N, C-alpha and C positions, 0 to 999 in steps of 0.2 A: 831339534829344531831349535832355532836361536830364536830368545824369545824378543818379543817387539813391544814398544809402550802401546801403539793402538792397530786396531784392525786395518786401517788405511795403510799402514807402514806395511803390512804382508800383502794388502793388493799390490802395492806400487813395486813390492821386489819381485813378482811376478814376471818371467818373461810369458811371451804369447805360448809358447811351448808348455808351461807350466800351467797355465789356465786351460788347456787342452788335455792335460795329462790325468786323467781319471784315477790315477794308483798315486799321485804325487804326495799324500799323506795317508796312506792305505796302513802303513805300519804304525803311524803315531797315532789314530784315531784308537782310543781303548774305549770297551764296552762302559756305558754310564751305569754304574751299580744301582741298585735299589735302596741301598741304605748308605749314611754317610756316619764320620766320626767326627766331623767339623765342619764350620761353613767355609772354610777355605778349601776343603776336598770338596765339597758341594759345588762352589762356584767353578773352580779349575776344571772338573771334569767335563762341564759344558764348553771348554775354551776352543780347544782343537777340533770338534765335531764342528763347532760354528764357523771357524776358519774353513773347514774343507766345505761346508755347505755354501759358504760365499762364492769359494773358488766355482763349486758345481753350477751356482746360480749364473755366474760371470760367464760360465764354458756354455751354459745353454741359451743366454742372449746373445752369443757371438754367432750362433747358429742362425739365426733370423736377422742377421746386420743388415741386409737388404731394406729392411721395413723400418729401420731405426731413423730417430729423428736425427735432421743433419742440417746445420747451419752454417753460412760460410762466415768467418773471421775478417771483418772489418779492420781491427787493430789488435796489438797484442802489446804490452807494457809492463815490464816489471814494478812491483809494488817499491813503497818506500822501505818496506822491512824486508824485501828481497836479498837475500846472502848465500852464496856457495859456500858449502856444498848442500845444504840440508834445506834451508828456508827457501823454496823455489814457488814465490807467491807471485801472481802475476793477475794482469786485468784485461780482460777479453771484451772487445766489442763483436757483436754477431750484428749481421744483417737480418733483424728480424722482420721487416714486413710491416705496413700498415694495418693489414688486417687482424694480424696477431695480435700487434699491439693494442689496437682497440680491445677484443676480445679478453685480454688479460690486464685490462686499466686498473680493474677494480679488484684483480686480485694477486697480490704482491706478498704476500706473508709467506711464511717457510714453510706451509703445508697445501701448496697450490697442488694441483692435477699432477700426479706423478707420471702418467701414461702419456699425456698429450704437450709437454712444454719441458723445457729445461728447468730445473728446480733445483732450492738447496738440497746438498744430497745426494745428487747425482753424481756419476762416475761418468767421465766422457773420455774419447779418445780424440786427439789433435792427428787429423790426416791433411795429406795434400790431394786427395781425391775423394771424390762421394763414394764412400765402400758398397761394394755389390758382394764381395767375399771375405773371409776373414785374412786372406793373403795382402789384401788391400791395407791392413794396419801395418802391417811389417812390411814396408819398402826400403830398397837402397839407401833413396835419400833421406827417408824420413822412418826410423826403426819406430818399433811400437813404443807409444807414448801415452800415458792417459794422465789423465787430472782430476781431482775432485771441486765440485762446486761447494764455495762455503757461503757466499753471498749472491744475490741477484737484486738488480734494479732496471728500471726502463726511464730512459732520456726522452723527456717530453717533447724536447726540441727535435729528434731525429726519429729515425725507425730502428733505433739500436737497444739491445738487451743486452745490459753490462754484467759481467761475470766476473767474481773474485775467486779464484781458484788456488788450489796447492798442486802442483803438478810432480809426476814422477822423476823426471830428468829436465835438465834445462831446454828450454825451447829454442831452437835456433832459428833467429830473425834476420831476415836479409835486408840490410838497409842501403841507402846512398849507391842502388844498383846501376845507375847510368840511365840516361834518357832513353835508350832505345830498347831497353830490357825491362819486361814486366816483372814487378814484384810477385814471389810464389803465392799462389792462390792457396789458404789454408781452410779447414772446415773442423767443426767441434760435432762429434757425434755421440749420441747418448747411447751407454753399453747397459747400465741398470741405475736403480736408485739405491741407497745403503743406509736409509736413515734408520729402520728398525733395527737393521743389525747392529748399527754402531749403538743404537741405545742398549742393546741387549750386552753388547762388548761393555759398555759404561756400568751397566749394573752387574756385570761378572765382576768387575775391576774395581766395584767401589772401595771406599777406604773404611775397613771392618770398627775403626774407631770413631769416625764421625757417622757412618751409615747406621740405618735401622734395621738390626737383624733378629731383632725379637721372634718375629714370624717365621723366617726362614731356621730359625735354631728348634723351632716347634716341630718341623715336617722332615728333619733329617733320618729320624728311626723312631719306631716305638719304644716305649708306650707314649700314645699322644693324649696331651691333657683334653679335659672337657669342661667348660664354664659351669655347666649345670650342676655340675659334682662340688663347685666351690663351696664349702663350708662358710666361708668367712663374710659371704655377701647375701647367702639365702635369706636371711631373717629380715634383712634391711631394706631389701629389694621387692620383697613382698609388702611393705607398708608402704612402698612410694605411690605416689597418684599417678603416675606415668605405668606402675604395674597394673593396676586396676583398671585404668582406660583401657589398657592394652588388651586386657583379659577381656572385657567386656564389649571392646569392638569385634576381638575375634569371634567370640561366641555369637555374636550377631550377624557375621559374615556369612557368603554363601559357599565359603570355601569348604571342600570334603574335609574327612577328619586325618587324613594322610598329609595333606596340603597344613592345615590347622597346627600339626604338630610340628612339620618343618619350621613354620613361622615363628611360633611360639620357642622354640628351641633357640634361633637365630636372635630373638629380642633377648632371652636371657643371656645370651654370649654378651650382647651388648652392655647389660646391665652389670656385668661382673667387670670390675677392675684390679682383680688381683693375678689375673691369668690373661695370655695371650693365646689365642685358640684361632685355628681353622676348623670351619663347619663344612661338609659335603651333604649337597642335596643333588638326590637323584631322580634327574626328569627324563624318563622315558617318553617317546612319543606321543603326543596328545594327551598328557598328563596336565596340563595347564600350569606347566614351568614358569611362562611369562606372567599370568595371572598371579602366579604365589609369590614370586619376585616384587611385582608391583603393589600387592598389599602389603609385603615386608616393606618396601622403599618408602611407602605412603605414611606408614607406622612411624618409622624412623624420623620421618619430615616431621612429623606432628611434634617430635622432644626434641627437634633440632639438632641431631646427631650428624655432623659431617661426614658424609657419604660420598666415596667414589664408587660407580658402578661402570663397568668397563666389559668388552669383550674382546675377540679377535677380529671380528668383521664389523665393518659400517651397518650393514642390514642388522645383525645382533642389536647392536647398541640402538639404532631406530626402534625397532621394535619394544624393547624393554622401555625406552624414553616416552614412546606414545602411551604405553599401559600407565605409566605415572602421571604424566601429562592429563590424560583423562580422569583420572582419579581425583586429582587436584581441582580441576574445573569443575566436575559434578559436585564436589563437597563444598566449593565455594559460594559465599553470599552472592559475591560480584564476581562473575564469571573468568575465572583467570587470577583472583587477588591470589597470592602464594606462589604463582609463578615467577617470582623474582627471585626465589630462594631455589631454583633449578636452571642448572645451565648445561647446554650440550654444544661441543665445539669440536671441531674438525674441519675435512675439506669439504667444503661445502659442492665442490663439482662431485666428487667421489661418492657423497653421501646421496646427493639427489635430491637436495632439499629442496629444490623447486616443485619436487613431487610429493612434499609431505606438508603441505601449508600449516598444517594443526601443531608443527613445529617451529613455526617461525618465532614464536614469542619466546622461545627458550633457545635458540640458536644465537650462540654467543655474537658471531659477527652483524647480525641483525640488531642485537640487544645494544651494541656498541654503538651503531648508527643512531638508533631511536634515542638512547641517553644522550649522547651528543647533541642532538636536536632540542632536547628537553631541558640541556643544563645551559648550553652555549649560545651568545651572541643572541641576535633578535628574537631567534623561533623560542628563546629559553624561557621557561616557567618564571621565574624571578622577574626578567624583564616585562613580560607582557601583563603579568597580575598587577605590577605597580603603575605600568602604563594605562591599564583598565580604570583600575580605582581613581587615578588623576581625571581620566578622562570623565566617570560619571560623577565625580566630586565637584570638578569647575569646567563643563567644556570650554566656556568663555575664555580663562585663561590659556588652555592649550590651543587652543585656537589663534591666541596673539603670539603665543610663543612660535606657533606653525608658520604665521606672516612674517615674524623676525627672521626666521631661518630662511623662508623664501626670499625675502629681500636681500640678507647676506649672501646668499648663493648667487643672487643676480648679480649684487655688486661686485662680487668676485669673477664671475663671467666677463661682465663690462671691463673689468681692468684687463682682463687675459687678453679680449679682444683689440683692445686700445694698444696694448704692447706690440701685438701680433700685426697691427696695419702701422704702427712705427718702422718696423724691420720690414715691413713691405715696401716700404717708399725710400728705401735705400736707394743711391745714386747708381751703383753698380747694378740692381736689380731693374732698376728702369731702363738702362742703356740697353740690357738683353733681352727683357720680354714686357715691354709697356702695355703690350694688347693684351696679353695675357692676364696681366695683374688687373687691367680692367675689369677684364671677364672674370676674374676669380674674386676682386672686391664685390663685383655686383650679386654674385653667386652668394658670398659671405652674408650680403645684408640680406637679402632673402631668406637666408636660413636662419639670421637673427631673428626676423620677424615672425619667421615658421615657429621657432622656438618659443617667442614671447607668447603666442597664440597658444602653443600647447602647453606651456608651462602656468598659464593664468591661474590666479590663487583659486581654490575652492571656496563656494560659499560656506558658511558655519554650518547650515543642515548637511551640505554635502560631505563636509570634513567631518562631523559628528558619525554620518552612516558609515563612511569609508574606514574612518580607525577605529568604530566598534567591530566591524565585520573582521578587519584585520586583526584585531586581538584575541575577539572570540575564537576564530578559526584555530590560532597557536594556541589558544587555552584549550580548544576542546580535544585538539592534537595530543596535549601534554596528561590530560585528565584520564583520556582514553589509553595513554600508554605507560605511565610511570607507575599506577599501581600492579601492572601485570611485570613492569622491567625493574623494579626496585626491590630489594630484599625485606622481608615484613620487619627487620629488626630496624630500617631506616623508614617505613612509612606505616601505621598503625592504620587499622579497620576503623578505627573512629574517623580520622583524617581523609580516608578512602570516601566513607559517608559523606562526608562535609564537601569533598570534591564534586563528587556525583549530586549531590544538593545544589550546589554552584552553576553545574553544567545544564542542570535541568532549568534552573531559574536563568541563566544567560541565554537559554534557546527559546524562552518564551518571551523575554524581554527583547530579543533579538527581532521577532516579528514586529514587534512594538515599535520598535525604533526604525523598522522600514515603513510602517504605514503610517505612522503618526505625520500630522502637518508640519510644514517647515516652521509656521509660526512659534509651534510648542518648543522646536528643537533651537529656534531663534533666542526665544526667551526663558531658558531652562532656569534661570536664578533671579528672574524679573517676578516682582509681587505683584505686577498687573494682570497676571494671568490666573491669580489665585481662585478666581471663581469659575473658570473654563475647565467643564468637566474633563475634557482629555487633557489638559495641561495637571490636573490633579490626580488623575489615573497614572500618569507617565511618570510623575514626581513620586509617586509610593512606589511604583514598582522599580523605579531608581534607586530608591532608598533602600529599598529590600535586597536588592543585587549588592548595593555596596557594602551592606552589614554582613552578606554571606560571603563575598569574597575577602572582607577584612578580617573573616574569622580562619581563613585558609593560611597555611603556613606561607611564610614568604620566601624561605628557602628551605631545601630538605638538605640533609648532610652532604658535605662534598665529596665527589667521587674521583677528585684529582687534585695535586696540589701544584697552585700558582707560582711557586717558589723553586721545584724541581723541573730543571730544564733538561735533565738526562732523557727523557722521551717526550713523545709529543703527546697530547692531550687524548687522543683515540687510544695509544697504547695504556695510559693509564686508568682510563675507564675500563679495559679491557681485562687490566691486572685485577682490579678493584672486584669487580662481576666474577671472577675466579676464586679470589680469597674469598668473596664473602656469602658466596652460595653455600646452602647444606648439602644440595644434589649435584652432585657434577658427573656427566656422561661423556665418554670418549672410549675410543679403542685405547688396547691394551699398551700398544705404542707409544700413544699420544700422553698417556699417564704420566710418561717421563716430566711434561711440562709443568704438573704440580706441586705446590710447595709442602701441603701438608694434607692430612685427612685422618680420622678417627676409625669410620669403618672401611672396609674396602668388600666389595660384591663383583664378582666374574661370573659373566654369565657365558654359557657355551664353553665353560673351562676345559672339559675334555677335548678340545677341538685347538687346545693351545699349547705349543711346544712349553716344557716346564722351564728352559732358560729364558723365554719370553716373560712367564709370569714372576720372574725375579724384578722385573721393572717395577711392579705397582706395589709389590710385597714388601719393598723398603721405601716406601712413602714416609716421609716424617709424621709421627704422631700416631702412626696407625697402630692399633691395639688387636682388631680382630679383623678376620678374613672368611667370607662366606664362598664357596667354590659350587657353582651350580653346572650341572651336566649329565653327560650321558656315555660314558666311555666305549658303549656298545655300537654308536654312531661314528659319522667321522672324524677321524683324527688330523692333527694338523699334516699339512703337505710339507714332505721334504723331497727335495731333488737327488741328493747324492746316495747312491745307494751304500756307499760306505757308512756315511752319517746314520742311515736310516737303520743299518745293521748294528750300530751301537746305541739304538735306542734312542735317538737326538729328536724323534718327533713323538716321543712318550711325553704325555701330561703329567702334570703334578696330581691332577686329579686320579689318574688310572694308577700312577705310583703307589697314592696311598690306598685305591682300593685293592691293589695287590697285597699290602702289608694289614689289611683287615681293618682298617679306618672307619670309625662309624659312620655309616650313611643313612639319610633321611630318604626312604624311596616314597615318592609319588606315584600309589599304585591304583589310581582309576583315571583310566583314558576318556575323553570326552569327544574327540575328534573323528575316530572312522566307525563305521558302518561294524558291526560285531563279524560279519564274514569277512571284512577286509583284515581286521585286527587278528582272527584267528591264527594265520600261518605266522606272522612275526611274533606273536606274544608266545607262542609254543616254540617257537625256533631259536628265538634271541633272548627271551626272557622267562623260559622255564614256567609258562602259565601263572606268573606273579601278577600280572597285569589284569584289573578286574574292568569290565564294561561299564561306562556311566549310564544311570537311567536314560540319558537324553538319547544315546545311539541305539540303545534298545526298545523305545517307542517306535510304533508302527510308522508316524510320519516320517522317520529317518529312511525308510525303505522307499528312496526317490527312483524314478526311471525316467530317464532322458531319451531312450531309443527304443522301439519294439524289438522283440525277439530276445530268446534265452543268452544269445552272445553277449547282450550288452545288457546283462544283471548288475548286481553291487559287486561282483567278483568274476574276473573271466581272463584263461589264458588264450589267445587268440593266436592259433598255431600259423606261421608263413613259413613253409618249408623251403620255397622257391627264391628265397632272397639270394643276394649276393654281397659278399663284403669287396668294398674298394677303399682305396686310401686318399687322401687329400694330400697338395703338397707337404702338407706338414706331419705326413705320415700318421694321420689319424684316421678311424674308419669310421666307414658309412655304409649304409643300405638303402639305396634308392627304393626297392622294392617296399620295405617296413615305413620309407617317408611316404610312398604312394598309398599304402593302408592307412596309416595316421591320417593324412590330408583328408582321404574321404569320408573316415569317422567324423572327423571334425565338421566337415562340409555338413554331414548328416546332422550333427546336435546342432549347427548354427539353424540350419532351415527347420529344424522341429521347436528351437526354441523361441525362432521368430513367429512360427505359427502359433505358438501356445501362448506368447508373450511370457515366458518364464525366465527369470534371470538365471545365468549359469557363468560361474567361472571353471575355466578348462586350463590343467595343467601338462604340459608334455614333456618328459623327463628322458634324457639319455645320457649313459656313462660316456659318449664320444663327443670329444668337441665340435669333430667334422659334421656329425650326426646334427648336433643341435644347431651349426649353422647352416648346413642346406634346408632343414625345415623352417629356420626362421626367414630364410630367403624364399622358399617355396609356398609357405603357409602362413608363417606370421605376419608380414605383410598385409595379407588380406582382412586381417581382424585387429580388433583393436585389443590392447593390453592394459588398458583402463579397467582396475578392478571395479570402478564404480558403473562402468557401461553394463547394458542389457546382456551382453556377450563379450567376455574378456577372456583372452586365450595368452598363456605364460608358457614361453619355450626355455628351458634353461637345463645346466647339467645337474649332475647328482649333487653338487657341490654347493650350486646355485640355488639349489632347492630345501637346504640344510635348514630348519626351522619354519619352512612356508606350508602352505596348505591349501589346497583347493577343491571346488567340489568334485569335479572328476580328474583322475590322474591317469595319463595314458603313457606306460611304459616302452620304449623302443628300445630293444636289447642288442639290436644291431648283429651280433655275430650269426653266422650262419657256413657251416663248414662241416666236412665228414670227420673229422677229427675230434671233434667236440672241445677245441679251444675255444677259451673263451676269456683269456687275460686278466686285467684287474676286475672284471665284473665279477670274478668269484669272491671278491673281497666283501667279508659277511657284513664288516661295517657299513661301507656303500649300499650293499643290498638291503640294508634295515632301513636306511634312509629313502630310497627310493620307494620302499613297499608300504611305507607309513604317512606317505604322504596327503592320501585320498580322503575326503569326508564320506559321500555317497556311493562312488564308484572308482572301482581299479580294474582297468583292462593292460593286460599285460601284451605286448606284440613281440614276438621271436620264432626263432626255430624250435620245437619243442625236440626233435631228434637232437640238435646240435646240445641244447641245455642239458638234456639226460645224460648224453655221452660224457658231459665235462665233470660228471661225480662230484659238482659244487652244492652249494646250497640251493641253485637253480635246477638241480634234479630233484631234490627234494620236492619243490614247488613244484614241476610240471607233475610230478607223480601224486601228490597232495590236490592238485586240480582235476586230475582226472577221477580220482577216487570220489571227490564232490560233486562230480560231473559238470565241471566249471570250464572244462578244456574244450575248446571249439576250434574247428578247421574255418580257416578265413574265407572259404570257398561258400561256406553255408549261407554267406551275405553276398548274393549276385552282383551288388556294385562292388563290393571289393575283388571278386571274381575279376571283374572286367577292368578293374584300377591295376591289379598285378598285371594281367595279361598286357595292357597299354603298356605300362613299364619294361616288362619283359621284351616287348617289341622295340622300344627305343634302345635298349641294352643289346638288342641283336642276339638276344636270349632264345632262339626259334626253337632248338632241341628240347628246352625245357618246356615249351607251351606244347610242343607236339609229343612229348613224352608220354608214356602209355598210362603214366600216374598223374598225368596233369589236371591242371584244374576243370580243363573243358571237356575231355574226353576220359574222366576215371569210370563213369559207367556207361561209355559208349558200347556199340555192338560193332560196330564197324572200324576197321582200322582207317586212318586218314593221312595222304601224302599232300605234302605242300610245297610249292615251289618257291623259289628265291622271289620270285616274282610278286607272288602273294604277298609276302612279307614286307617287302618295297612299297608296294601299293598302299598298303596297311599303314605303314608308318609315314607315307606322303598325305595320308588323307586327313590327319590331325583334326578330324571330326568327331566327337564323343559319341552323337546319336547314330553315327554310319558305325563306327567301332562297335557298338552294343548290339545294334541289328545285324552284321556280320557273323559274331562270334554266337549270337541266339541260333541264326540259320544254321551254323556249323555244328553246333551243338545237337541240333533237332534231327540233321541230316544223318549224323553219327550214331543216333540212337535207332534211326530205321524210317523216320517220317519223310515221306515225300507229298510233294505236290499234285492233287488232282489231275487227271489229264486235262481238263478244259481250263485250268489254271495257269497251265504252263507256258512259257514265254519263247517262241521261237522268232528271236528278234534279227538273227543273222544265219543266213543259210550257206554253210560251206560245203564241202564238197566231201572228203572222207570223213572228218570232223563232225558233219552233222550225224553221223550214225551214233556217235558217242557222247557227244558233249550236251550238256545241260544248262541253260541260261536261267537262274532262278533271280527274280528281280528284289533288290534290297530297298532300293527307294525310286523313284520316278526316273534317277537318272544313273541308277548305278546297279550292276547286274554282277552275280557272283557266277563263275563260269566254273562247273565241276564236273568229272565223269566218273563211271565207274571201270576200274582197271582190274588187274591182279597181279599178285605178285607169286614167286615161287617159295615156298618155305616149307622144308622137312618133306621133300619129296611130293609137295601137295601144290596145286594152285589155289590161291585165297584171294576172292574177290576183296578189292578195297577201295576206297574213295579216294579220287585223285583231284585237288583243289587246285585249277591252273592260277585263277586271277580275280581280283575283283576290280573292276572296269566300269567308266562312263559309256554310256550307248555308241558315242562316235569312236571310241578306240576299241569296240569288239570287231569290226570288219579285220584290222589289222592282226590281230591276235587268232583271227579265225583261219588265217592265210597261213599262219604258223602252225596251227595245230593239224592242217589239212597235210603240210609236208610232215609232220610226226605220224600221223594216222595211217598215211597211204599206203605204208607197206604191212598193216596189221593182215592177218592171214583170217581166213573164215573159222578157223580153231578158235582163235582169240576174240575175235568178234563175238563168237557164239558164248564164249564163258562171260564176256563184258558184257552183253545183253541179258543173261538168264537172270531170272527174277524170282526170288523165292520168298514166300510173305509167312509170318506168324502173327496172325490175327492182322492187325490193321497196319503192321511195321512190315518194312523190307529187310531181310538179314542176309547177311554176305554167306555165299556157297562156296566149298573146296571140293577138288577134284583131286584124285590120285595122278600123277603125272606117266604118262607112257612112256616106255624108254624111248622108241621113235621121236616121239615130240619132245622128249627132255633133250635129246639130243640136237634135234633141228632148232629149238629155241634156245640151245645155251648161250649164254653170253662169249662163252671161249671160242666159237667157231664165227664170231664176227671180225671179216678183215677189217684192216685199217683206215681204208678208204671208206667204209661203210660207217665206221667209228666218227673219223672224222666228218662225215656229212651230217650223221645224227648230232653231233656237238654242236655244228654251226646252223643248222637248220630247224634245231627244236629249240624249246624253250631253256635259256641258261641255267644253270644252277643247280641245286642239289634238292633233291625230294628226301623229306623225312618221315619215316616210316615209324607210326607209334601202333603199339599192340598191347596185349593183355600181358606179357611177361617180359617182353623186351621191347628195346628200341633201337632203332639201326637208321644210319643214314648213308644212301647210296645215289648215283648219279641216275638221272632222269633215264637216258638210254639204256642203262642197265634193266631197269625195269620193263620198260617196254619196246625197245627196240627189237628188232627180229632178222636175223639172216636167212639166206636160201639154201644154207647147206654150208657143207665144211668149205667149200671151194668158192662160195659167193657166187653161184652161176644162176641160171634160170629157176623159173619159181613154178613149183609143181602144180598140177590142174586142180589137184583138193586144196591148195593152199594159194588160190590165185588172190590177186590183190584186187581189193572193192574200190574201183573208183566212178562208178557207172550211178550213185543213188544220188538223187539230188532232194528229193522231198521226204515227207513223213510215210506216204503211200508207198513209195518205193522201199523204203525200208520195211514197212509191214509184209509187202509181197515176199521180199527176202526171206523175211522171217519165217513165214509158211513154207518157202522151198527147203530151207537148209534144218527146218525143224526145230526151231528154239520154242521149247515148252515154259508156259506161264503157269504156274500153280495158282490155282483160283482161290483168293483168299475168302475166308470164313465171311468176313464182313467189308464191304468196299470203304476204302478210306475217304472219307468226306473232308 
């Protein structure tokens, strides 16, 4: 492979076929070893896997090209440094749109949102069509051409976004194409953002002579140095004030012993100046990792140790920042003093800073704006402090200056108006529009009069009040913000106290200024008022405020240089804040922007590719690093299978663990109820983790829903799910969605009833399932954790580091093979199973998971052994939800199956028509649905309505002998009958469910049923009408089939004409027959159609067709004639 100077050079060298070729670097990517002999070998081992991973990223993004951002290119121009064949630099103007321009007006830095905009670091394609597929990127007139965005800015005067790019090839620009030909329209299409990969590349190719390789040398191979073993500094550090204060603070803290040991070891590391060391802190789920890190960082802040704290994700960065900010605020005499030593920086959209108001005061973008207001211009501290002092010292003099300025402005305006009138009187203007000029002059005169009225000078008392209020409000703003945003090295606690004293004094005096009489304000410096009580009181307060204000610093140390014109003031303030903060928080990738630091703390270090950790490990001045993580939770994501097999996703934390580097284990978990922690502790941590006293306390056993199924730990078996794919080939299971939705609805109702606050989290390993649950469930409830009921639906990756009161896991997979895909990943499973505080409910197919042979098999078996395994149908609401979803999915055979939710304990086999299922789907009425299911369940168990309650709402002909109409509600009836099927040489009674219909539709169905039943013989009717009781219940009968009857009734003797007749006149569709041991589906006519013999001729006298019965009395008389026997029940059914 030809070596290139940059990662972009490799990307530019690929054809589109290269990008799509998954084997392009197969032979060149080598296994990344566990130990290294030199720093050069170490850095080089990641280079080719990084190139392959970049190719895989690009290939993956090309697959979703139709969803990519696409902007029309308005103009293309080569830059001044453009030179063939290599320096292909262009300026692009894009049609950005007014709305997009407005939304991005305040977000023009390098770290803008990478997902919804074109930003620096983006790789774009230049095309002549809006691409819908990959082939659109490589067209005959416009072959594959890509470019890299180096700079961007918005033009205020237009709706254009301007990009400075470097291109992979010269861009053919058609010019001077003639009046009748349109210029070719080109588009810029976003492919991916390369910022992080380029930063990794730069870290892997840093100059070993000038770069800081001290820590990288310490992790190449064992043995690893330990700071606590340093004999040179042990004696000195134990005598230091910092050492003693830290020891006292640690002993008085509420940390457990394992947390204290980890913190102390890290603190000792900082005190060592003789070694460069890397510490590992192992934090399994719920063991207080963030709390431990927060305490450590606060301790380092107290001794002003400059520390960079970073993590792979914005979420992790925000969590650890919150912990430190909370600690600083709680320990500060003035709430927030000391926060000026803390800086959080990054992309405000991706960090969602608006949702984290407690971090506003440490977020860099916000801080820069605040300090700009406090330092620059009329709103600045210095200007307003001196102005207020001058006003209180001599208001008369300030008023005179005001009047002079007012007169000066008035004179200037008059001179301008005079010149304007002179011009308007020119002869040329008079000839063209004399009338308009007169109207214009008249209007101008009125305007001048209006302005004179509006700009009339203030009286001295109004002037004093107005100026005082203006200066006071600006000073209040500065006092409220400077002590929070300036580093403690620039503003002492003594100065803060004086500022707040002045703040309170001004507030009090402001009320006096507003309420004192005008005479007092007119005569502040006149001795004639000395004997007036209000005047004396006012002057005393004025003098006191003057003294307080004069004791304040007129200026704070400058944040920017007035002589440096290489950057604007905002950029200089930004640079100052980063350089002077003691604690800096950012993502690992963004740490590339930092100049220097003394200590490095990487949170979630096991979730970080080792090559990415090379970015912060080379920061200038860095002496020690602390890696905090858990290699048994989620690793870094790697797209390329080739790079994955080469261990490209392995973290430095994991590699050092493999090499037996010493780890400080946090061994007490304070999150999960013991019944939740039991399985993951045993399965993933060899029972090394202890349950804290708080989770073992009885108060931690909280119940949110009644029933054993909803205890602290439960596996809810849903065997009837169906795996489906979305358009991105991710899996979803709508039956599990229905179950989860119903459970959440029940929790919400119970929470509303009991007024108990509850936070619920739903986790699924598949993005499609997360998306569909968010659409169907998430929009119904608040996601605000501060609300009384909050719901968070995320993937496993999204929940890393998170926790909720209740966690519901939707496993999705449901198949006969036991295939569970990446669900079998132990690290992913560990994260999902350890997010809950009080309740963990796992929803899935027990059979599928057991067959998988993965960790989930162990989990299901464990749940059964602990009596925590429950079938979803134990909850009637869940049963109805599942059946409703199966109806929507047309899974009728599942509902009608012998082992189905509805008929698992039925005495009767039940047959359904397609018409019934269609009516049920159309109803879309939950109450009706539940009533129908309840009625069917009762019928299948042998219950029947008492004779007096039966509804004979429609009287047909033949059908009246067979069909029952049971009222579901006032307007709807369930139509069913007893029939029989032939099975293993026996006729067996079954229930035949025809339909569920409103009253108005019953006559139409009755006519169809008359046609269907008119060919039933006496023998058939006898068997349909036979009733056998067991106590109060009716049970099905069975009879052996006589040879003659078997032959006469056999389906094979039906002639084609009769078959066609039955198909067209009877109910269309299929009947599903369910039973105890089997499940079959056969056509309606095959169950109940009857022939008249092999030739289809006349009807035997003993099998005469029954058409003469019109009412129940006729039926009863006929029953006596043919001798139908009814077994007397022991007890009448009431």
